C-alpha positions in Angstrom: -126.8 112.6 132.4 -125.6 115.7 130.5 -126.3 117.8 133.6 -124.4 115.3 135.7 -121.4 115.4 133.3 -121.5 119.2 133.3 -121.5 119.2 137.1 -118.5 116.9 137.2 -116.7 119.1 134.7 -117.4 122.2 136.9 -116.1 120.3 140.0 -112.9 119.3 138.2 -112.4 122.9 137.0 -113.0 124.2 140.5 -110.6 121.7 141.9 -107.9 122.8 139.3 -108.5 126.5 140.2 -108.1 125.7 143.9 -104.9 123.6 143.1 -103.5 126.5 141.1 -104.4 129.0 143.7 -102.7 126.8 146.4 -99.5 126.7 144.3 -99.7 130.4 143.8 -100.0 131.0 147.6 -97.0 128.7 148.3 -95.0 130.5 145.6 -95.9 133.9 147.0 -94.8 132.7 150.5 -91.4 131.8 149.0 -91.2 135.2 147.3 -92.0 136.9 150.6 -89.1 134.9 152.2 -86.8 136.2 149.5 -88.0 139.8 150.0 -87.6 139.3 153.8 -84.0 138.4 153.4 -83.2 141.3 151.1 -85.1 143.9 153.3 -83.7 142.5 156.6 -80.1 142.9 155.5 -80.6 146.6 155.1 -81.4 146.9 158.8 -80.0 143.9 160.7 -76.4 145.0 160.5 -76.8 148.4 162.3 -76.9 147.0 165.9 -74.0 144.7 165.2 -71.7 147.4 163.8 -69.9 148.4 167.0 -69.0 144.7 167.7 -67.9 144.2 164.1 -65.5 147.2 164.4 -64.1 146.0 167.7 -63.5 142.6 166.1 -62.3 143.5 162.6 -61.0 147.1 163.1 -61.4 149.7 160.3 -63.5 152.3 162.1 -63.0 154.7 159.2 -64.8 152.3 156.8 -67.7 151.7 159.2 -70.5 153.4 157.1 -69.5 151.4 154.0 -70.7 148.2 155.6 -74.2 149.6 155.1 -73.6 151.8 152.1 -72.0 149.0 150.0 -75.1 146.8 150.3 -77.5 149.7 149.5 -75.4 150.9 146.6 -75.1 147.5 144.9 -78.8 146.6 145.4 -79.9 150.0 144.1 -77.6 150.0 141.1 -78.4 146.4 140.1 -82.2 146.8 140.3 -83.0 148.0 136.7 -80.7 145.4 135.2 -82.3 142.5 137.1 -85.7 143.7 135.9 -84.7 143.8 132.3 -82.8 140.5 132.3 -85.9 138.9 134.0 -87.9 140.1 130.9 -85.3 138.5 128.6 -84.4 135.2 130.2 -87.4 134.4 132.5 -87.9 135.6 136.0 -87.9 132.3 137.8 -84.3 131.5 136.7 -83.2 135.0 137.5 -84.8 134.9 140.9 -83.1 131.6 141.7 -79.8 133.2 140.6 -80.4 136.2 142.8 -81.0 134.0 145.8 -77.8 132.0 145.1 -75.7 135.2 144.8 -77.3 136.6 148.0 -76.5 133.4 149.9 -72.9 133.2 148.7 -72.5 136.9 149.7 -74.0 136.1 153.2 -71.7 133.1 153.8 -68.7 135.2 152.7 -69.7 138.1 155.0 -69.9 135.7 157.9 -66.4 134.5 157.2 -64.8 137.9 156.6 -61.5 138.5 158.3 -61.1 142.3 157.9 -63.2 145.3 157.0 -62.3 145.6 153.2 -63.4 141.9 152.8 -66.7 142.5 154.6 -67.4 145.6 152.5 -66.7 143.7 149.3 -68.9 140.8 150.3 -71.7 143.1 151.4 -71.6 144.6 147.9 -72.0 141.0 146.4 -74.8 140.4 148.9 -76.5 143.6 147.7 -76.2 142.6 144.1 -78.3 139.5 144.9 -80.6 141.6 147.2 -81.5 144.0 144.4 -82.7 141.0 142.3 -84.7 139.6 145.2 -86.6 142.8 145.6 -87.4 143.7 142.0 -88.1 140.2 140.8 -90.3 139.1 143.7 -92.6 142.1 142.9 -92.5 141.4 139.2 -93.3 137.6 139.7 -96.4 138.5 141.7 -97.5 140.4 138.5 -97.0 137.2 136.5 -98.9 135.0 139.0 -101.8 137.1 140.1 -104.6 138.8 138.0 -104.5 142.6 138.2 -107.5 142.9 140.4 -105.8 140.8 143.1 -102.3 142.3 142.8 -102.7 145.1 145.3 -103.5 142.7 148.1 -100.4 140.6 147.6 -98.1 143.5 146.9 -99.4 145.0 150.2 -97.8 142.0 151.9 -94.5 142.9 150.4 -94.8 146.4 151.7 -95.7 145.0 155.2 -92.5 142.9 155.1 -90.4 146.1 154.5 -92.2 147.7 157.5 -91.7 144.7 159.7 -87.9 144.5 158.9 -87.3 148.1 160.1 -88.2 146.9 163.6 -87.2 143.2 163.3 -83.7 143.9 161.8 -82.1 145.9 164.7 -83.8 143.6 167.2 -82.4 140.4 165.6 -79.0 142.0 165.0 -78.8 142.8 168.7 -79.9 139.3 169.8 -77.4 137.5 167.6 -74.5 139.8 168.5 -75.3 139.5 172.2 -75.9 135.7 172.5 -74.1 134.1 169.5 -71.7 136.2 167.3 -72.0 139.1 164.9 -71.3 136.5 162.2 -74.7 135.0 162.7 -76.3 138.2 161.5 -75.2 136.9 158.0 -75.4 133.1 158.6 -79.1 133.3 159.6 -79.8 134.0 155.9 -78.6 130.6 154.8 -81.4 128.3 156.0 -84.1 130.8 155.1 -82.7 131.3 151.6 -82.3 127.5 151.0 -86.0 127.0 151.9 -87.0 129.8 149.5 -84.8 128.4 146.8 -86.2 124.9 147.2 -89.9 126.0 147.2 -89.3 128.3 144.2 -87.6 125.4 142.2 -90.5 122.9 143.0 -93.6 125.1 143.0 -93.2 128.3 141.0 -94.7 128.1 137.5 -94.6 131.3 135.5 -96.4 131.3 132.1 -93.7 131.6 129.4 -93.7 134.6 127.1 -91.5 133.9 124.1 -91.1 137.5 122.9 -87.5 138.6 122.5 -86.4 141.8 124.2 -83.8 144.4 123.5 -81.8 145.2 126.6 -81.1 148.9 127.0 -77.6 148.6 128.4 -76.8 152.3 128.2 -80.0 153.3 129.9 -79.4 150.6 132.6 -75.9 151.9 133.2 -77.0 155.5 133.4 -79.9 154.9 135.8 -77.5 152.8 138.0 -75.0 155.7 137.9 -77.7 158.2 138.9 -78.8 156.0 141.7 -75.2 155.4 142.9 -74.6 159.2 143.0 -77.7 159.8 145.0 -77.0 157.0 147.5 -73.4 158.2 147.9 -74.6 161.8 148.6 -77.2 160.6 151.1 -74.8 158.2 152.8 -71.6 160.2 152.9 -73.0 163.8 153.2 -72.7 165.3 156.7 -70.9 162.1 157.7 -67.7 161.3 155.8 -67.7 164.7 154.1 -69.5 167.9 154.9 -72.6 168.7 152.9 -70.9 171.7 151.3 -67.6 169.9 150.5 -66.4 169.7 146.8 -66.9 165.8 146.9 -70.6 166.0 147.9 -71.4 168.9 145.6 -69.5 167.2 142.8 -71.5 164.0 143.3 -74.8 165.9 143.4 -74.0 167.7 140.2 -72.8 164.5 138.5 -76.1 162.8 139.5 -78.2 165.7 137.9 -76.1 165.7 134.7 -76.3 161.9 134.4 -80.1 162.1 134.9 -80.4 164.6 132.1 -78.3 162.3 129.8 -80.5 159.4 130.9 -83.7 161.1 129.9 -82.2 161.9 126.4 -81.1 158.3 125.9 -84.4 156.8 127.0 -86.3 159.0 124.5 -84.4 157.3 121.7 -84.1 153.7 123.1 -86.0 150.9 121.3 -87.1 149.4 124.7 -86.2 151.9 127.4 -85.6 150.8 131.0 -87.9 153.6 132.1 -90.3 154.6 129.3 
């Protein structure tokens, strides 16, 4: 009898583990969709750019359609990570999806180039959250031994989007409109949002965190300087121009200040 009861308990436990693992897999699928959206939007716009310029004008601002997204996502990344520690990553991930989808819808409706660049920055703000929080949530859901396998999937998504992005951008531009490059995010994002809301369960940690706002600002400023040097050097301005040299020097100086601040911070962004 005792053996039978023990066997039943074991079966129940196995069933629970399978149930949890099923939930975890569905959650990771939704996280992958979020990562796919954020990564895709770094590459999907490139093939649509000539059509966007012929429609909206503003040839001189062309590179900013890509740069604004990269800049906002890079600068926002450390803040999303720290706020996720403070307020719970599930809520923050949902917020990032909503910001990203609002940015996508507005990009699709943009009437001129400055509008498109501003909405791309908003989209990038959400995209930065999708990238950093999806990886962090995997750490919450999966034991350390399994993490490498799942995080490898996120790396594969990045690799796939470098090919898939330009291909899809070309298809939408050719057969529908360049605006669909942005509208395509909406149904995928809504699915990810719904699945995350229903399925994702992250164990709560009730420890209060101190957010290192100065460190966050400085690392965002360093990242911004580097992205601007890489994006505008040899393109908008010559590599040896005062603007590019100034940005590079500013980036180095800010990095030095950042290291000094982090050595004194209670909870540094980058220990």
